[in-house]
KOLTORKE-985463 format. One line per field, with one value per residue: residue number from 1; x, y, z of N, C-alpha, C, O in turn; residue in three letters. Coordinates in steps of 0.05 Angstrom, whole numbers, always signed. Layout:
BEGIN
num = NUM;... $
nu = X;... $
nv = Y;... $
nw = Z;... $
cau = X;... $
cav = Y;... $
caw = Z;... $
cu = X;... $
cv = Y;... $
cw = Z;... $
ou = X;... $
ov = Y;... $
ow = Z;... $
residu = ALA;... $
This chain:
BEGIN
num = 1;2;3;4;5;6;7;8;9;10;11;12;13;14;15;16;17;18;19;20;21;22;23;24;25;26;27;28;29;30;31;32;33;34;35;36;37;38;39;40;41;42;43;44;45;46;47;48;49;50;51;52;53;54;55;56;57;58;59;60;61;62;63;64;65;66;67;68;69;70;71;72;73;74;75;76;77;78;79;80;81;82;83;84;85;86;87;88;89;90;91;92;93;94;95;96;97;98;99;100;101;102;103;104;105;106;107;108;109;110;111;112;113;114;115;116;117;118;119;120;121;122;123;124;125;126;127;128;129;130;131;132;133;134;135;136;137;138;139;140;141;142;143;144;145;146;147;148;149;150;151;152;153;154;155;156;157;158;159;160;161;162;163;164;165;166;167;168;169;170;171;172;173;174;175;176;177;178;179;180;181;182;183;184;185;186;187;188;189;190;191;192;193;194;195;196;197;198;199;200;201;202;203;204;205;206;207;208;209;210;211;212;213;214;215;216;217;218;219;220;221;222;223;224;225;226;227;228;229;230;231;232;233;234;235;236;237;238;239;240;241;242;243;244;245;246;247;248;249;250;251;252;253;254;255;256;257;258;259;260;261;262;263;264;265;266;267;268;269;270;271;272;273;274;275;276;277;278;279;280;281;282;283;284;285;286;287;288;289;290;291;292;293;294 $
nu = -262;-203;-171;-161;-96;-42;+11;+45;+41;+78;+127;+164;+188;+246;+290;+297;+258;+212;+217;+210;+158;+127;+137;+102;+70;+99;+118;+137;+187;+205;+208;+251;+293;+286;+298;+353;+372;+356;+383;+437;+451;+495;+529;+495;+492;+539;+535;+526;+469;+461;+490;+461;+412;+428;+444;+396;+367;+336;+312;+341;+301;+262;+289;+291;+236;+227;+255;+221;+176;+192;+190;+231;+271;+306;+357;+408;+392;+374;+422;+450;+417;+419;+474;+477;+446;+475;+518;+504;+511;+541;+507;+456;+455;+459;+410;+381;+398;+394;+385;+437;+465;+515;+518;+535;+513;+518;+515;+463;+433;+450;+431;+375;+364;+379;+344;+295;+303;+312;+262;+230;+254;+254;+199;+180;+205;+182;+127;+65;+49;+5;-36;-35;-54;-105;-127;-125;-159;-207;-215;-218;-266;-303;-360;-353;-299;-280;-236;-199;-162;-122;-88;-21;-30;-74;-55;-32;-78;-106;-74;-79;-134;-138;-108;-137;-185;-172;-167;-217;-241;-289;-279;-268;-236;-232;-219;-241;-267;-323;-349;-326;-346;-401;-399;-380;-422;-458;-439;-437;-437;-415;-376;-312;-271;-217;-168;-118;-61;-3;+13;-29;-63;-97;-153;-198;-195;-197;-249;-280;-268;-287;-341;-352;-340;-379;-423;-414;-375;-314;-254;-193;-126;-72;-13;+42;+47;+32;+5;-27;-86;-119;-102;-111;-166;-181;-198;-160;-91;-39;+27;+76;+146;+174;+221;+220;+245;+272;+266;+228;+242;+229;+176;+170;+191;+153;+108;+129;+138;+85;+63;+90;+66;+15;+24;+38;-10;-46;-24;-31;-86;-99;-76;-113;-148;-118;-118;-165;-151;-106;-130;-165;-129;-102;-143;-158;-111;-110;-154;-137;-95;-95;-86;-34;+26;+60 $
nv = +552;+554;+602;+591;+569;+613;+640;+668;+639;+598;+619;+613;+564;+522;+545;+514;+476;+509;+525;+476;+467;+509;+503;+479;+522;+560;+602;+581;+605;+621;+571;+548;+575;+554;+501;+503;+521;+479;+437;+446;+475;+498;+514;+551;+590;+616;+645;+706;+750;+760;+718;+673;+683;+677;+622;+599;+613;+660;+724;+777;+803;+763;+728;+760;+764;+711;+707;+739;+707;+668;+693;+727;+787;+803;+787;+781;+757;+708;+684;+681;+647;+600;+589;+578;+531;+498;+488;+448;+382;+327;+282;+304;+337;+299;+278;+305;+288;+251;+181;+151;+120;+100;+91;+54;-4;+10;+66;+72;+53;+91;+139;+131;+124;+174;+208;+192;+200;+255;+272;+262;+295;+347;+353;+353;+398;+441;+436;+463;+484;+509;+498;+442;+436;+457;+419;+373;+388;+392;+339;+312;+330;+313;+280;+240;+219;+224;+198;+211;+186;+169;+116;+114;+149;+128;+89;+117;+141;+96;+81;+125;+120;+71;+83;+126;+101;+64;+94;+109;+146;+152;+132;+130;+104;+119;+96;+88;+126;+135;+114;+147;+197;+189;+182;+231;+266;+255;+275;+322;+386;+373;+337;+313;+318;+289;+300;+268;+278;+276;+310;+346;+353;+313;+295;+265;+265;+319;+330;+299;+322;+374;+364;+347;+393;+426;+405;+423;+401;+402;+412;+380;+378;+339;+349;+358;+406;+469;+508;+483;+460;+428;+442;+498;+502;+482;+479;+471;+461;+415;+408;+368;+352;+327;+302;+294;+248;+230;+175;+166;+151;+183;+174;+137;+168;+208;+182;+168;+218;+238;+200;+214;+263;+244;+211;+251;+279;+240;+229;+279;+283;+240;+258;+294;+268;+231;+187;+159;+147;+114;+71;+53;+36;-5;-41;-54;-77;-122;-149;-172;-202;-257;-275;-273;-308;-345 $
nw = -1222;-1261;-1305;-1376;-1398;-1413;-1455;-1421;-1375;-1377;-1369;-1328;-1333;-1349;-1401;-1451;-1443;-1444;-1497;-1526;-1510;-1533;-1587;-1627;-1639;-1666;-1722;-1789;-1801;-1750;-1728;-1754;-1729;-1678;-1688;-1698;-1649;-1614;-1636;-1624;-1570;-1544;-1586;-1611;-1572;-1577;-1623;-1659;-1666;-1719;-1743;-1725;-1749;-1802;-1806;-1796;-1839;-1841;-1817;-1775;-1748;-1743;-1708;-1663;-1653;-1642;-1593;-1561;-1561;-1527;-1480;-1469;-1461;-1501;-1550;-1523;-1474;-1491;-1509;-1461;-1431;-1461;-1457;-1403;-1398;-1430;-1398;-1365;-1334;-1372;-1377;-1374;-1418;-1457;-1459;-1496;-1544;-1605;-1625;-1661;-1721;-1710;-1656;-1598;-1560;-1507;-1512;-1530;-1485;-1448;-1471;-1474;-1419;-1400;-1428;-1405;-1349;-1349;-1367;-1323;-1283;-1306;-1314;-1262;-1243;-1272;-1263;-1250;-1188;-1164;-1201;-1196;-1143;-1149;-1184;-1153;-1111;-1139;-1156;-1107;-1088;-1124;-1154;-1190;-1234;-1300;-1348;-1405;-1460;-1516;-1551;-1531;-1490;-1466;-1434;-1393;-1374;-1355;-1313;-1278;-1267;-1239;-1194;-1170;-1161;-1122;-1077;-1066;-1100;-1146;-1210;-1281;-1339;-1406;-1471;-1519;-1570;-1580;-1535;-1498;-1512;-1501;-1447;-1430;-1442;-1402;-1356;-1299;-1266;-1218;-1228;-1254;-1311;-1345;-1392;-1428;-1466;-1501;-1544;-1544;-1584;-1601;-1633;-1617;-1560;-1550;-1568;-1532;-1483;-1491;-1495;-1443;-1414;-1433;-1408;-1358;-1326;-1289;-1323;-1334;-1358;-1381;-1411;-1458;-1484;-1470;-1499;-1534;-1572;-1538;-1487;-1483;-1480;-1431;-1360;-1321;-1326;-1330;-1341;-1377;-1388;-1434;-1481;-1550;-1600;-1665;-1673;-1637;-1585;-1547;-1539;-1499;-1458;-1456;-1435;-1385;-1364;-1362;-1327;-1281;-1269;-1260;-1215;-1177;-1176;-1157;-1105;-1082;-1081;-1047;-1000;-981;-949;-913;-874;-890;-943;-936;-909;-948;-988;-961;-952;-1004;-1021;-988;-1008;-1056;-1042;-1037;-1087;-1099;-1109;-1059 $
cau = -247;-181;-172;-144;-68;-31;+40;+59;+40;+100;+152;+183;+201;+273;+289;+293;+232;+193;+218;+196;+129;+113;+146;+81;+56;+117;+116;+158;+213;+213;+214;+278;+310;+283;+313;+382;+377;+353;+404;+462;+447;+521;+538;+477;+498;+563;+530;+513;+441;+464;+499;+439;+393;+438;+443;+367;+356;+315;+321;+345;+274;+249;+303;+281;+209;+230;+262;+197;+158;+202;+187;+257;+271;+320;+376;+428;+380;+374;+449;+457;+401;+430;+500;+472;+436;+497;+537;+493;+526;+539;+485;+432;+457;+455;+381;+369;+410;+379;+400;+450;+472;+541;+516;+539;+492;+521;+505;+433;+423;+455;+414;+348;+362;+381;+318;+274;+308;+308;+234;+219;+265;+244;+171;+176;+214;+164;+99;+51;+39;-22;-54;-37;-71;-133;-135;-129;-183;-230;-219;-225;-293;-319;-377;-339;-279;-277;-210;-198;-136;-120;-62;-3;-42;-94;-40;-30;-105;-113;-58;-92;-160;-136;-98;-158;-206;-162;-170;-245;-251;-302;-267;-270;-218;-244;-201;-258;-278;-352;-357;-316;-366;-426;-394;-377;-448;-473;-426;-449;-418;-403;-357;-287;-263;-189;-158;-89;-51;+24;+13;-50;-76;-112;-180;-218;-193;-207;-278;-292;-265;-305;-368;-353;-341;-406;-441;-408;-354;-287;-236;-164;-111;-43;-1;+69;+46;+13;-10;-41;-115;-130;-95;-123;-195;-186;-199;-135;-71;-15;+45;+99;+169;+187;+234;+215;+267;+261;+258;+207;+249;+215;+149;+171;+195;+128;+92;+141;+133;+57;+59;+100;+45;-7;+31;+36;-39;-57;-16;-43;-114;-98;-68;-136;-159;-97;-127;-184;-136;-89;-148;-175;-107;-97;-165;-157;-88;-118;-173;-124;-71;-97;-79;-5;+40;+78 $
cav = +543;+572;+611;+576;+576;+631;+637;+678;+620;+579;+635;+605;+538;+524;+557;+494;+464;+528;+524;+452;+469;+527;+499;+475;+548;+578;+604;+566;+619;+618;+543;+543;+584;+535;+476;+508;+523;+453;+419;+450;+499;+510;+528;+573;+611;+630;+659;+732;+749;+759;+691;+654;+688;+666;+592;+591;+623;+679;+751;+784;+809;+738;+719;+777;+755;+685;+712;+748;+684;+653;+710;+741;+815;+806;+766;+775;+739;+682;+673;+675;+624;+577;+583;+566;+504;+483;+482;+425;+357;+313;+264;+319;+346;+275;+272;+318;+278;+229;+157;+151;+93;+92;+88;+28;-12;+27;+93;+70;+52;+117;+160;+126;+130;+203;+220;+185;+214;+284;+277;+264;+318;+372;+355;+361;+426;+461;+430;+485;+475;+520;+482;+416;+437;+460;+394;+355;+397;+385;+310;+304;+337;+305;+256;+220;+229;+209;+202;+206;+184;+151;+105;+113;+165;+111;+74;+136;+144;+72;+82;+145;+110;+51;+96;+141;+82;+50;+111;+115;+166;+138;+141;+113;+112;+111;+100;+86;+153;+135;+111;+171;+219;+184;+187;+260;+279;+248;+288;+346;+406;+360;+317;+322;+305;+292;+293;+263;+277;+288;+332;+364;+357;+289;+305;+250;+274;+347;+329;+288;+342;+396;+355;+346;+420;+437;+395;+437;+387;+415;+398;+380;+368;+332;+351;+369;+431;+486;+525;+465;+463;+415;+457;+525;+501;+468;+495;+467;+449;+403;+402;+351;+364;+304;+308;+274;+244;+221;+147;+165;+141;+202;+164;+126;+190;+223;+167;+170;+246;+239;+184;+230;+282;+227;+204;+275;+285;+219;+233;+304;+277;+222;+274;+309;+251;+210;+163;+145;+136;+91;+49;+42;+21;-29;-60;-64;-96;-147;-163;-186;-216;-286;-282;-272;-333;-342 $
caw = -1245;-1269;-1333;-1394;-1396;-1434;-1459;-1398;-1353;-1378;-1370;-1307;-1339;-1362;-1428;-1472;-1437;-1455;-1526;-1536;-1505;-1551;-1614;-1647;-1645;-1679;-1750;-1802;-1798;-1722;-1722;-1763;-1708;-1657;-1696;-1695;-1620;-1602;-1647;-1610;-1554;-1538;-1610;-1615;-1552;-1586;-1648;-1658;-1677;-1749;-1750;-1720;-1771;-1827;-1807;-1796;-1864;-1835;-1811;-1747;-1737;-1735;-1685;-1640;-1648;-1629;-1565;-1548;-1558;-1504;-1457;-1464;-1469;-1526;-1558;-1502;-1454;-1503;-1508;-1433;-1423;-1475;-1445;-1377;-1402;-1442;-1377;-1350;-1337;-1398;-1377;-1379;-1446;-1474;-1460;-1519;-1569;-1618;-1630;-1687;-1732;-1699;-1627;-1587;-1542;-1483;-1519;-1531;-1458;-1435;-1481;-1465;-1390;-1397;-1437;-1385;-1323;-1353;-1369;-1296;-1269;-1317;-1309;-1234;-1239;-1283;-1258;-1236;-1162;-1160;-1218;-1184;-1120;-1158;-1195;-1130;-1097;-1156;-1156;-1080;-1083;-1147;-1152;-1207;-1252;-1325;-1359;-1434;-1472;-1539;-1556;-1508;-1468;-1453;-1413;-1370;-1363;-1340;-1288;-1261;-1259;-1218;-1170;-1158;-1152;-1098;-1053;-1063;-1119;-1168;-1235;-1305;-1361;-1432;-1494;-1543;-1574;-1579;-1507;-1484;-1517;-1487;-1418;-1426;-1443;-1378;-1332;-1289;-1254;-1195;-1238;-1266;-1336;-1349;-1418;-1429;-1493;-1502;-1564;-1539;-1610;-1607;-1637;-1601;-1533;-1550;-1571;-1508;-1461;-1497;-1488;-1414;-1405;-1440;-1388;-1333;-1310;-1287;-1341;-1328;-1380;-1377;-1438;-1460;-1498;-1456;-1518;-1553;-1572;-1515;-1463;-1483;-1475;-1406;-1336;-1306;-1343;-1317;-1364;-1375;-1402;-1447;-1507;-1572;-1619;-1691;-1670;-1617;-1559;-1529;-1534;-1473;-1439;-1453;-1417;-1359;-1354;-1355;-1303;-1259;-1262;-1249;-1187;-1160;-1172;-1139;-1077;-1073;-1075;-1024;-977;-971;-927;-912;-860;-908;-966;-927;-903;-973;-1001;-945;-956;-1032;-1023;-975;-1024;-1077;-1031;-1041;-1115;-1101;-1101;-1036 $
cu = -226;-185;-155;-116;-61;-1;+55;+60;+64;+127;+172;+196;+228;+270;+282;+267;+210;+193;+204;+166;+114;+119;+123;+67;+74;+111;+138;+186;+223;+221;+242;+299;+310;+299;+343;+389;+376;+374;+430;+461;+474;+531;+521;+483;+522;+559;+519;+485;+442;+471;+477;+418;+402;+436;+414;+353;+332;+327;+326;+319;+260;+262;+294;+252;+208;+237;+237;+178;+166;+200;+213;+255;+285;+340;+397;+417;+379;+401;+457;+442;+412;+457;+497;+464;+458;+518;+527;+511;+521;+515;+459;+432;+451;+426;+368;+379;+394;+397;+412;+458;+498;+540;+521;+514;+493;+511;+475;+422;+427;+436;+385;+344;+363;+355;+296;+278;+304;+278;+221;+228;+254;+214;+165;+184;+194;+134;+87;+38;+11;-42;-57;-55;-100;-144;-142;-154;-208;-236;-229;-255;-313;-337;-364;-318;-277;-252;-209;-169;-136;-92;-45;-15;-63;-81;-38;-57;-113;-99;-71;-119;-157;-125;-121;-179;-198;-164;-199;-256;-263;-292;-269;-250;-229;-223;-216;-272;-309;-361;-349;-337;-392;-423;-393;-404;-466;-461;-442;-428;-405;-381;-332;-281;-233;-181;-128;-80;-24;+24;-8;-67;-92;-142;-201;-218;-203;-237;-292;-291;-283;-334;-372;-355;-368;-427;-436;-387;-329;-268;-207;-149;-82;-31;+27;+69;+24;-3;-24;-71;-128;-126;-110;-153;-202;-186;-172;-115;-47;+4;+68;+122;+185;+198;+228;+240;+255;+253;+238;+215;+236;+187;+148;+174;+169;+109;+102;+136;+103;+50;+70;+79;+22;-1;+28;+6;-52;-50;-29;-73;-116;-93;-92;-149;-141;-106;-146;-170;-120;-107;-158;-154;-102;-119;-165;-133;-95;-136;-160;-100;-72;-89;-49;+8;+59;+107 $
cv = +563;+580;+594;+587;+595;+627;+647;+659;+600;+593;+627;+578;+542;+531;+536;+479;+483;+526;+500;+454;+487;+522;+495;+501;+567;+579;+588;+579;+617;+590;+535;+553;+564;+509;+480;+509;+495;+433;+422;+476;+513;+526;+553;+596;+627;+647;+688;+730;+747;+731;+671;+658;+675;+635;+582;+600;+641;+706;+756;+791;+784;+726;+734;+769;+728;+688;+721;+725;+667;+669;+725;+769;+819;+784;+760;+755;+710;+669;+665;+650;+599;+569;+569;+537;+486;+475;+459;+401;+343;+296;+279;+329;+323;+269;+285;+307;+253;+204;+158;+123;+83;+87;+58;+21;+5;+55;+93;+70;+79;+139;+156;+132;+160;+217;+216;+200;+244;+291;+280;+289;+344;+375;+364;+390;+446;+458;+452;+475;+485;+504;+454;+415;+440;+434;+374;+362;+388;+356;+301;+309;+328;+281;+233;+234;+211;+217;+194;+206;+164;+141;+104;+128;+149;+95;+91;+139;+120;+72;+102;+134;+90;+62;+111;+122;+69;+68;+122;+137;+151;+149;+120;+123;+101;+116;+95;+113;+155;+133;+136;+194;+214;+188;+216;+275;+274;+261;+313;+364;+395;+341;+330;+305;+310;+283;+290;+261;+291;+313;+353;+370;+332;+297;+291;+260;+302;+347;+319;+309;+366;+389;+355;+375;+433;+428;+407;+424;+404;+399;+402;+367;+361;+331;+363;+398;+450;+505;+509;+469;+451;+432;+484;+525;+488;+488;+494;+452;+440;+395;+384;+365;+341;+313;+286;+272;+232;+192;+143;+150;+159;+193;+151;+148;+205;+209;+170;+198;+248;+223;+198;+250;+267;+219;+227;+282;+265;+224;+258;+300;+260;+238;+289;+294;+227;+185;+146;+132;+112;+67;+36;+26;-5;-50;-71;-83;-123;-163;-180;-203;-246;-294;-279;-298;-327;-344 $
cw = -1252;-1298;-1350;-1394;-1419;-1435;-1435;-1375;-1354;-1377;-1349;-1313;-1351;-1391;-1450;-1468;-1448;-1485;-1538;-1532;-1524;-1581;-1634;-1655;-1660;-1709;-1763;-1798;-1769;-1715;-1733;-1743;-1685;-1663;-1692;-1665;-1607;-1612;-1632;-1595;-1548;-1562;-1615;-1596;-1560;-1611;-1642;-1669;-1707;-1758;-1746;-1742;-1797;-1828;-1806;-1821;-1859;-1829;-1781;-1733;-1728;-1710;-1660;-1633;-1634;-1599;-1549;-1542;-1534;-1478;-1449;-1474;-1496;-1531;-1537;-1481;-1465;-1502;-1480;-1424;-1436;-1464;-1419;-1380;-1414;-1421;-1359;-1353;-1363;-1399;-1384;-1408;-1465;-1478;-1485;-1545;-1579;-1621;-1658;-1696;-1720;-1669;-1620;-1569;-1516;-1488;-1519;-1503;-1444;-1444;-1472;-1436;-1385;-1405;-1416;-1359;-1326;-1355;-1341;-1282;-1279;-1314;-1281;-1229;-1249;-1277;-1241;-1211;-1156;-1176;-1206;-1160;-1128;-1170;-1173;-1115;-1113;-1155;-1128;-1075;-1104;-1141;-1167;-1224;-1277;-1339;-1388;-1444;-1494;-1542;-1530;-1484;-1453;-1430;-1388;-1357;-1346;-1313;-1268;-1250;-1236;-1192;-1155;-1146;-1126;-1073;-1051;-1080;-1143;-1194;-1257;-1326;-1387;-1454;-1521;-1547;-1571;-1550;-1491;-1487;-1502;-1457;-1412;-1425;-1419;-1353;-1324;-1277;-1228;-1202;-1249;-1291;-1340;-1377;-1418;-1458;-1494;-1521;-1558;-1564;-1619;-1609;-1620;-1572;-1530;-1551;-1545;-1485;-1466;-1490;-1458;-1403;-1411;-1420;-1360;-1316;-1310;-1305;-1334;-1351;-1371;-1405;-1437;-1471;-1487;-1474;-1539;-1551;-1547;-1490;-1461;-1478;-1448;-1383;-1321;-1324;-1327;-1340;-1357;-1389;-1414;-1474;-1527;-1589;-1644;-1690;-1648;-1592;-1538;-1523;-1507;-1452;-1435;-1434;-1388;-1347;-1346;-1330;-1278;-1250;-1249;-1220;-1168;-1155;-1153;-1110;-1066;-1065;-1049;-998;-965;-948;-924;-897;-877;-931;-958;-921;-928;-988;-987;-951;-985;-1035;-1010;-992;-1046;-1068;-1036;-1069;-1120;-1093;-1078;-1044 $
ou = -230;-199;-135;-111;-71;+11;+76;+77;+69;+148;+196;+215;+234;+251;+264;+254;+191;+172;+189;+151;+91;+108;+124;+53;+64;+100;+157;+205;+247;+240;+255;+320;+331;+312;+356;+410;+394;+381;+444;+469;+475;+541;+532;+481;+526;+576;+505;+478;+425;+461;+473;+406;+386;+426;+409;+328;+311;+350;+317;+316;+247;+249;+289;+246;+192;+226;+233;+164;+150;+208;+216;+241;+278;+340;+404;+432;+382;+404;+469;+454;+413;+464;+512;+473;+458;+534;+541;+526;+500;+502;+442;+411;+439;+418;+347;+371;+384;+422;+398;+458;+502;+561;+511;+498;+473;+498;+462;+403;+409;+426;+371;+324;+348;+346;+281;+259;+294;+269;+204;+212;+247;+204;+149;+171;+191;+118;+97;+19;-5;-63;-79;-71;-118;-167;-162;-170;-228;-259;-246;-268;-336;-330;-365;-320;-274;-246;-218;-154;-149;-73;-54;-10;-69;-93;-42;-59;-126;-110;-74;-125;-172;-132;-124;-190;-215;-162;-204;-279;-248;-295;-270;-248;-234;-212;-204;-287;-319;-379;-363;-343;-404;-441;-403;-407;-486;-471;-458;-404;-386;-368;-330;-285;-225;-186;-114;-90;-22;+34;-4;-82;-99;-154;-219;-240;-217;-250;-312;-310;-294;-348;-393;-370;-378;-447;-451;-380;-323;-266;-198;-159;-70;-39;+35;+89;+1;-23;-34;-81;-147;-144;-119;-165;-225;-176;-162;-123;-35;-3;+78;+119;+208;+186;+232;+255;+232;+235;+231;+198;+233;+175;+128;+161;+164;+95;+87;+130;+98;+34;+59;+75;+10;-19;+18;-1;-68;-67;-36;-83;-132;-104;-92;-160;-149;-101;-144;-176;-119;-99;-159;-160;-98;-113;-170;-135;-87;-135;-171;-86;-51;-86;-40;+1;+73;+125 $
ov = +587;+567;+582;+611;+593;+613;+636;+661;+587;+581;+632;+570;+564;+524;+540;+470;+473;+527;+502;+443;+481;+535;+505;+502;+589;+561;+581;+565;+613;+585;+518;+540;+557;+498;+461;+498;+488;+415;+401;+497;+538;+548;+574;+620;+649;+663;+692;+709;+734;+720;+653;+638;+664;+624;+560;+596;+638;+711;+740;+786;+784;+716;+722;+768;+723;+674;+712;+725;+654;+659;+734;+775;+836;+764;+737;+738;+691;+646;+644;+633;+578;+545;+551;+519;+462;+456;+451;+399;+345;+294;+268;+330;+327;+257;+276;+316;+238;+206;+166;+104;+59;+80;+40;+38;+13;+67;+112;+85;+88;+154;+175;+145;+170;+235;+234;+211;+257;+312;+297;+303;+362;+398;+382;+404;+467;+474;+459;+460;+471;+497;+443;+397;+428;+427;+359;+344;+379;+348;+283;+295;+335;+264;+210;+258;+187;+241;+172;+225;+143;+156;+93;+121;+154;+89;+82;+140;+124;+63;+95;+138;+91;+53;+108;+127;+63;+58;+141;+146;+137;+173;+96;+147;+77;+138;+98;+122;+174;+148;+144;+208;+233;+198;+226;+294;+287;+257;+324;+358;+407;+329;+354;+281;+333;+260;+308;+244;+315;+334;+376;+389;+330;+303;+304;+263;+309;+362;+330;+312;+377;+406;+363;+380;+449;+443;+402;+434;+419;+374;+425;+347;+376;+314;+375;+412;+446;+516;+520;+481;+462;+435;+492;+546;+484;+510;+515;+431;+456;+377;+383;+386;+336;+329;+262;+291;+223;+183;+121;+138;+151;+203;+153;+147;+215;+222;+173;+200;+260;+231;+194;+253;+276;+221;+225;+289;+273;+222;+259;+312;+265;+231;+296;+307;+205;+163;+121;+110;+92;+44;+11;+5;-26;-74;-95;-102;-144;-188;-200;-215;-258;-318;-282;-309;-307;-342 $
ow = -1250;-1313;-1340;-1390;-1441;-1419;-1429;-1357;-1334;-1382;-1353;-1298;-1362;-1404;-1466;-1487;-1461;-1498;-1557;-1548;-1531;-1598;-1656;-1675;-1667;-1721;-1749;-1794;-1765;-1699;-1721;-1739;-1674;-1645;-1682;-1657;-1591;-1597;-1628;-1605;-1548;-1559;-1622;-1603;-1550;-1619;-1622;-1681;-1719;-1777;-1763;-1751;-1812;-1848;-1815;-1824;-1871;-1835;-1765;-1710;-1707;-1693;-1639;-1609;-1616;-1583;-1527;-1522;-1521;-1457;-1427;-1493;-1512;-1516;-1533;-1472;-1450;-1495;-1477;-1410;-1423;-1462;-1412;-1365;-1410;-1426;-1340;-1373;-1375;-1420;-1398;-1421;-1486;-1498;-1493;-1566;-1563;-1619;-1677;-1679;-1721;-1658;-1633;-1564;-1506;-1471;-1509;-1497;-1430;-1428;-1465;-1428;-1368;-1392;-1409;-1348;-1308;-1346;-1337;-1270;-1264;-1310;-1276;-1214;-1236;-1285;-1219;-1211;-1144;-1165;-1207;-1157;-1117;-1165;-1174;-1107;-1101;-1153;-1127;-1059;-1103;-1125;-1158;-1229;-1274;-1341;-1395;-1439;-1492;-1537;-1510;-1461;-1430;-1410;-1366;-1333;-1325;-1293;-1245;-1227;-1216;-1170;-1131;-1124;-1109;-1051;-1037;-1077;-1157;-1200;-1252;-1330;-1389;-1456;-1542;-1530;-1561;-1541;-1473;-1468;-1491;-1444;-1392;-1410;-1415;-1331;-1339;-1277;-1218;-1185;-1253;-1291;-1339;-1384;-1408;-1473;-1487;-1513;-1566;-1565;-1642;-1589;-1610;-1560;-1511;-1536;-1537;-1470;-1447;-1479;-1448;-1384;-1395;-1416;-1341;-1295;-1329;-1302;-1329;-1362;-1356;-1422;-1417;-1470;-1493;-1466;-1559;-1532;-1536;-1474;-1440;-1473;-1442;-1385;-1311;-1336;-1313;-1356;-1334;-1402;-1406;-1488;-1521;-1592;-1645;-1705;-1641;-1579;-1515;-1505;-1492;-1431;-1413;-1418;-1369;-1323;-1325;-1314;-1256;-1226;-1229;-1203;-1146;-1132;-1136;-1093;-1042;-1046;-1032;-977;-942;-930;-932;-907;-879;-939;-973;-927;-930;-999;-1000;-954;-989;-1051;-1021;-992;-1054;-1084;-1039;-1074;-1143;-1072;-1078;-1028 $
residu = MET;SER;SER;PRO;ILE;SER;GLN;SER;ASP;VAL;ALA;ASP;ALA;PRO;LEU;LEU;VAL;ARG;LEU;ARG;GLY;ILE;ARG;PRO;THR;LEU;THR;PRO;ALA;GLU;ASP;ARG;VAL;ALA;ALA;GLU;VAL;LEU;ALA;ASP;ALA;ARG;ARG;ALA;SER;ASP;LEU;THR;ILE;THR;GLU;LEU;ALA;LEU;VAL;ALA;HIS;THR;SER;GLU;THR;THR;VAL;LEU;ARG;PHE;CYS;LYS;ARG;LEU;GLY;LEU;LYS;GLY;TYR;PRO;GLN;LEU;ARG;LEU;GLY;LEU;ALA;ALA;GLU;SER;ALA;LEU;PRO;ARG;GLU;GLN;ARG;MET;ALA;GLY;SER;ASP;ILE;SER;ALA;THR;ASP;THR;ILE;ASP;ASP;ILE;VAL;ALA;LYS;VAL;ALA;SER;ILE;ASN;SER;SER;ALA;VAL;GLU;GLU;THR;ALA;GLN;GLN;LEU;ASP;ARG;VAL;ALA;LEU;LYS;LYS;ALA;ALA;ASP;ALA;LEU;ALA;GLY;ALA;THR;ARG;ALA;ASP;ILE;TYR;GLY;ILE;GLY;ALA;SER;ALA;ILE;VAL;GLY;ALA;ASP;LEU;GLN;GLN;LYS;LEU;HIS;ARG;ILE;GLY;VAL;VAL;SER;PHE;ALA;TRP;ASN;ASP;PRO;HIS;ILE;ALA;LEU;THR;SER;ALA;THR;LEU;LEU;THR;LYS;ARG;ASP;VAL;ALA;ILE;GLY;ILE;SER;HIS;SER;GLY;ALA;THR;SER;GLU;THR;ILE;GLU;SER;LEU;ALA;ALA;ALA;ARG;GLN;ARG;GLY;ALA;THR;THR;ILE;VAL;VAL;THR;ASN;PHE;PRO;LEU;SER;PRO;LEU;ALA;THR;SER;ALA;ASP;ILE;VAL;LEU;THR;THR;ALA;ALA;ARG;GLU;THR;SER;LEU;ARG;SER;GLY;ALA;THR;ALA;SER;ARG;ILE;ALA;ALA;LEU;THR;VAL;VAL;ASP;CYS;LEU;TYR;ILE;ALA;VAL;ALA;GLN;ARG;ASP;LEU;PRO;ARG;ALA;ARG;LYS;ALA;VAL;ALA;GLU;SER;ARG;LYS;ALA;VAL;SER;GLY;HIS;HIS;LEU;ALA $
């Protein structure tokens, strides 16, 4: 089993991805700096440390502490990082912008598409390959896998369950908190428990995963926030990189980002015994072929 994730484990992710990932752990003063940076990274990169502190209604010391939280040596590194990300193509920068009252239908389509495509690209870029391999190894050798997710995360959990089941990995997806807890208490050290939560703060999922870990099961988490309560108590953490907006168009992006991780995990498990996986998929496809209209 791997050690719980720490802040240093996310240091290689793109700057703004790191910032969004650690934002729930920032102090109120640090979060005001984060809000200014995320609102307009290009503008923030042009500000001196004194100017950024002023617009964020905080002190230069807080700005420096904010830089350290991002794994940066100091303020110059923050400015350089923001300038580099501001130089990205317009479509990628648009992914961070919210829907406004003056947007046209074309603007809405463009922004939603940018948010979703960026979620996939940034998730793939920062996904921990070592953690992914450990998760695939654990699933490939497990007696069974139980998957926990509430609300939108339950959709992702159901997708992972049907994928794993089709390649012969006995798996179950639970979205009822009571049934999830009863399932978790029956797991053993030969089993795997997977918790899916964008925020990493869903109490029902945290409780189910804790129960599974207490029984000795290997615990895997899929979340957008590597320092969240769910992530810090798991054996293996797989992070997404989805951006939220005030109208929650990011809610779609968060599912797409999590589904990207799920697909990578599924393929990595299937690759452990590719002939067997291909045979299982072919047989399951044949079993339902009679239900497809010609």
